[in-house]
N, C-alpha and C positions, 0 to 999 in steps of 0.2 A: 749588736744594735739593740737599744732599749725602745720601749714604746714611745718614750719622749722624743725620739729621733724620727718618728713618723709625722708626716704633715697631713692636715685635713684641708681639702680643697673643695670648692664648688665649681663645677664645670658646666657651662651653658651649651646645650646642644644647638645645632643649626635651626631647629624648630622652636627654640626658646625655653626648653625644659631645663631644670636644674638637676645635676647629678652629684650626689654626695660621694666624694672620692677620698680614700686614704692611701698615701704613697710614701715610700721611703725616699729619702734624699739621695743624691748622688747620680752618677752617670753609668752605673753598671747596667748590664743587659736586663731588660724589664721582664717581669712575670706578671701578667694580668690574671688574677684569680677570680673566678665566678663562684659566688656563695650558693648555698643550698636554698631550700624552700620549706618554711619561711626563714629568712636569715637576712644579714645585712653586712655592711663593710667593717664591722667590728672584727679585729684580727686576733688570731690565736697566737699569743706571745712566742711559744717555741717555734712556730712556723716563721715568724719574723727573724728569729735568731738563725734558723737553718739557712734561710735565704742570705742573710748578711754574711755568714761564714763563707759562702760560696761567691760572694760578690754580685749577688742578684738583687735587683731593685724590685721589691714587692709592691704591687699596685692592686688595689681592690676598690670596688664601688658598690653602692647599694643600687640594685636594679630599680627601675621606675616603680613608684608606689611604696617602697620600703624606706624606713628611716627618713632622711631629709630629701630624698629624690622624688621629684615631681612624678605623679602618675602619668603613664602613657596608655590610655584606654584603648583596648583592642590590639595591643602589641602582639607581634609574633615572636617566636624564638629568633628568627633571622634579624629582627630589628636591633638586637643587641650589637651587631657588628658595627653599625653606624655610631652607636653610643661609645663603643670601645675606641673607634677611630677618633671621635671627638676628645675623649680622655687622653689618648696618646698624643694627639696634636697639642692639646693644652699643656701637657707636661714635657713636651719636646722629645717624645719617644719616636724613633724611626722604626725600629724592629722590636719584636717582642715574642716571648713564649706565652702560651695561654693554657690554663687548666681550669677545670670546673668540677666541683664536688656535688653529687646528688642532683638536685634540680639545676645546679650550675653546669652540669655536664653537657646538656644539649646546647647551652649558650657558648661553651668553649668550642664545640664542634662547629657552630655557626661562624665563629670568628675564624677558625681554621679554614673553613670552606670559602668564606667571602672576602677576607682581607688579603688573600694571595701571598705575594712575596714579603709582605710586611710581617708575616708570622714565621718564626723559626721552627718551632715545634709545639706540639699540643698534647694534652693528657685529659682523660676523663677519669673521675674517681667515683665509683658507685653510681654511674649515670643511668638515668631512665632511658629507655628506647622509645621510638615513636609509637603512638597508640595504633597506628596503621601497620605496624610491623607484621609482615606475612610470616606465619608459622610460629609466632610467639603468643603463648597464653599470657597476656599482659598482666593480669592480676594474680596469677597463680603463685602462691608462696608469700604474698604480701600479708602483713599483719592486718587484723580486722579494721583497725583505725584507718588505714589507707584504703582498704576496700570500701569502707563507708564513705570516705571523702570522694573517691572517684565515682561512686554511685550518685552522690550529690551533683557532681559535675554533669553526669549523664542526664539527670533530672531537670537541668536547666539553671539559668543564672540566679533565679530567686531561691531555689533550693540550695545552691552552692553558697550564696550569701548567708542564708540562715545557718548552714552548717559551720561556716568559718566564724561567724559572729558568736556562735556557741562555744567553739573551740578556743578562740583567741584569748579570753580573759585568763584562763589558767596559764597559758604561755606568757602572757604580758606581765603576770605577777610572779612568775616562777623565780626561785633562787636555785643555786647549785644543788641545794639539799633536796629540792622537790621537783627538779626538772624531769627526772625519769617518770614520775607519776603524771606530770603535765603532758609529756609526749605520748604516753600510753604503753602499758605493759606488753600488749600484743606485738609491738614493733621492736621490742628489745630482746635480742638473743643473748647467749652467754658471753660472747666476745664483747658486745656493746655494754652489757651490764658491768663487766669488769672495767671497761674503759671510762664509763660515764660516772666518774667520781672526781673529787678534788678540783684541780684547776680546769680539767676538761669540762666537767659539769658546769662550773661557774662561767666558763667561756660561752658555752651554748646558751645558758640562761641569759647572760648579758646581751649577747648578739640577737637573740630572738626577741627579748624585750624591746630593744632599740628598733628592730625591724617593724614591729607592730605598733609603735607609738602613734603613727598617723592613722592607723586603722588596718583593715584587712586587705586593702586593694592590691598591694603588691603580690600577696599570696593568691588572691583571686585571679589576677591576670596571669601569674605563672601557671596555675592549674589549667586555665583555659588554653593557654599557649601550648602546653604539653600535649593535649589531646587533639588539637587542630594540626593540620599540616605545618611543619616547621618552617617552610619557606626557603629551603635550600636542598641541594642534592648531596646526600651523604657521600656518594661515590666520587664527588668532585674534589674531595679532600686529598691534596697532594703532599702536604707537609708531613714530616715524621709524627706519628701519633702512637701513644700508648694507652691502653685500656686497663684500668685497675678496678678490681672488684673483689669483695670478700664473699666467701661461700656461706657465711652465717648472717646474711643480710635479709632482714624482714621488711625494711623500708622499700628497697628496690632489689628484688631477688637477682641472683647471679645470672639467671637466664637472660636478663636484659643485657648484661655485659657480653655474654656469649653471642647473643644475636648481633650486637654491634660489631663484634669481631668477625662474624660470618659475612657481614656486608663490606667490611674493610679489611680484606685479606693482607694488605701491606702493613696493617697496624701490629704493633707488638702488644702482647697481653701479659698481665700479671694477675692471675686468678689465685687468690690467697686463702687457703683453707682455714687459717687461724684467725681470720678477720671477719668482722661484720660490716656494718655501715659506718657507725661513728668511730669505731676503733681504728679506722684507717688514718685518722689524724696522726697516729704515732709513726706512720710510715712516710710522712711528708718530706723528710730529709732525703730518703731514697727516691722519692718522686722528682725532687729538684735535680738530683744527680742524673736521673734518667733523661730529663728534659735537656740538660746541658750536654749529655753524651750524644743525644740525637743531633745537636748542633755540630758536634765534632765529626760525626760519621759521614 
């Protein structure tokens, strides 16, 4: 499948907001993918191809406040479940797999917890854990850029707004050639440095530029939602779930993935020594296979 075979849609939620949706055509089993932070519905072409080869209909959307999606001020992580239900209803999807990368991980968990039998299986990829996670040193091992960002969250809304407004221009103007510098050297380990070149770098630059076109508010609301209670019980997740995490991750250290696994003993885990945060995009084919295998088991 080429990118030309993807369709762009605007889905209106029950409360009147617009969601920017990108979806493959066809009637294959759907995979709703939740993007990172900051990020958007811009899709990584090899991932589209991996899904198409397996007969999977890839669907993604820009969370509120990103790209062309209307902001939802004060949203919680749990609120995404209703948005996904609205997207699925609009596209005629009855059942779906769901996965989320980085900041999308908590949102995939919310869908798995709250949409019940509508979800076939789920996966998190380098997901952050709840800020209230007992026994987890939440910031330990993060690059300084993320430590500074979460310090701004802790300092209050005005401090966070100032921090993101200062950080956004570099990302909004970045190309594939300078996206590494725009992200910040402290967040990039060896595995991610090797991965963040060529088409991967260009994808991240394009997707982030689009995410921040309307401003910082999708990013702002994500950050606040991560540190507040997520609005659902992790232990209520009953669908097959796999937790993927790279050992060389300086955005979201692997301790977050291990903590999630400790709370979800039925979940399968893939803790990969050779990967970081961004480099996990090269394992997306394996992740789709894993989601499909969970359906068959």
